[in-house]
C-alpha positions as CSV (number, residue, x, y, z in Angstrom):
1,M,0.1,0.0,0.0
2,V,1.2,3.7,-0.9
3,K,0.7,6.3,1.4
4,P,-0.9,9.3,0.2
5,S,2.3,11.4,0.9
6,E,4.5,9.0,-1.4
7,S,4.7,8.9,-5.0
8,R,6.5,6.0,-6.9
9,N,6.3,7.8,-10.3
10,R,6.7,11.5,-9.7
11,I,8.9,13.3,-12.4
12,N,10.6,16.3,-11.6
13,I,11.4,17.7,-14.7
14,P,9.7,20.6,-16.5
15,P,6.2,19.7,-17.7
16,E,7.3,20.8,-21.3
17,Q,10.1,18.2,-21.2
18,F,8.2,15.6,-19.6
19,L,5.3,15.6,-22.7
20,N,8.0,16.0,-25.3
21,N,9.4,12.8,-24.0
22,L,6.2,10.8,-23.4
23,K,5.8,7.8,-25.9
24,V,2.6,6.4,-27.5
25,G,0.5,4.7,-24.9
26,E,1.9,6.5,-22.0
27,H,-0.1,8.4,-19.8
28,G,0.7,11.3,-17.5
29,C,-1.0,13.7,-15.1
30,V,0.3,17.3,-15.4
31,F,-1.1,20.1,-13.1
32,F,-1.1,24.0,-13.7
33,S,-1.9,27.0,-12.0
34,S,-2.4,29.7,-14.4
35,K,-4.1,30.1,-18.0
36,G,-0.4,30.6,-19.5
37,E,1.0,27.7,-17.7
38,M,-1.8,25.6,-19.0
39,Q,-1.2,27.0,-22.6
40,R,2.4,26.3,-22.3
41,I,1.7,22.7,-20.8
42,H,-0.8,21.9,-23.7
43,F,1.1,23.6,-26.6
44,A,4.4,21.6,-25.7
45,F,2.0,18.3,-26.2
46,V,0.4,19.7,-29.4
47,K,3.8,20.8,-30.9
48,S,5.5,17.5,-30.2
49,G,2.8,15.7,-31.6
50,L,2.7,17.8,-34.8
51,E,6.3,17.7,-35.2
52,S,6.1,13.6,-34.9
53,N,3.6,13.9,-37.9
54,W,0.8,13.1,-35.7
55,G,-3.0,14.2,-36.2
56,V,-3.9,16.5,-33.3
57,V,-7.3,17.4,-32.3
58,Y,-7.6,20.5,-29.9
59,A,-10.7,20.9,-28.2
60,T,-11.2,24.3,-26.2
61,A,-13.7,24.8,-23.8
62,I,-14.0,28.2,-23.2
63,E,-11.6,30.2,-25.7
64,S,-12.6,30.9,-29.3
65,I,-10.9,29.3,-31.9
66,D,-9.2,32.3,-33.0
67,E,-7.9,32.9,-29.7
68,V,-6.4,29.3,-29.4
69,R,-4.8,30.0,-32.9
70,N,-3.5,33.1,-31.8
71,A,-1.9,31.7,-28.7
72,M,-0.5,28.8,-30.6
73,Q,1.1,31.1,-33.1
74,Q,2.7,33.0,-30.2
75,Y,4.1,29.9,-28.8
76,G,5.6,29.1,-32.2
77,I,3.2,26.5,-33.7
78,N,2.7,27.4,-37.5
79,T,-1.2,26.7,-37.3
80,Q,-1.1,27.8,-41.2
81,Y,1.1,25.0,-42.0
82,Y,-0.9,22.4,-40.1
83,E,-4.6,23.4,-40.6
84,K,-6.3,22.7,-43.7
85,E,-8.5,25.7,-45.3
86,G,-11.3,25.6,-42.9
87,G,-8.8,26.9,-40.3
88,G,-7.7,29.6,-42.3
89,G,-4.7,27.7,-43.6
90,E,-3.6,25.6,-46.8
91,G,-1.8,23.1,-44.5
92,N,-1.4,19.3,-44.2
93,G,-4.3,18.9,-42.0
94,N,-2.7,17.4,-39.1
95,L,-4.2,20.1,-36.6
96,I,-7.9,20.6,-36.1
97,L,-9.1,23.3,-33.8
98,I,-12.5,22.7,-32.5
99,R,-14.8,24.0,-29.5
100,G,-15.6,21.2,-27.3
101,E,-19.3,22.0,-27.5
102,D,-19.1,21.5,-31.1
103,L,-17.5,18.1,-30.6
104,Y,-19.8,16.9,-28.3
105,K,-23.1,18.5,-29.1
106,N,-24.7,14.9,-28.0
107,P,-22.7,13.3,-25.4
108,D,-24.9,10.0,-26.2
109,N,-24.3,10.0,-29.9
110,L,-20.7,11.6,-30.8
111,D,-20.5,13.0,-34.3
112,I,-17.4,11.2,-35.0
113,E,-17.8,12.0,-38.7
114,N,-17.8,15.7,-37.9
């Protein structure tokens, strides 16, 4: 039995480095204390996936798609390169930005095609 104060798998490296090293099938839990820190953590994961030629769907809960796109660009993600024309770019389509509410309009019957 592990006591609550013990952590067998705690990793003491910066979150961006942790996410960059995360392998397919591995899982992690990262906590953040501000919107800026949240974006740096999310975008590190997104950028790592895109640079590995993975498809990435980024669902936002409260920000507009344009706000997320602008923040990603400020972080150094070339959204025009990765988004198709629906996102304002002519990219390869590896990045899809969507509002969470649009993705889960009906949680009992998810719109997988969309």
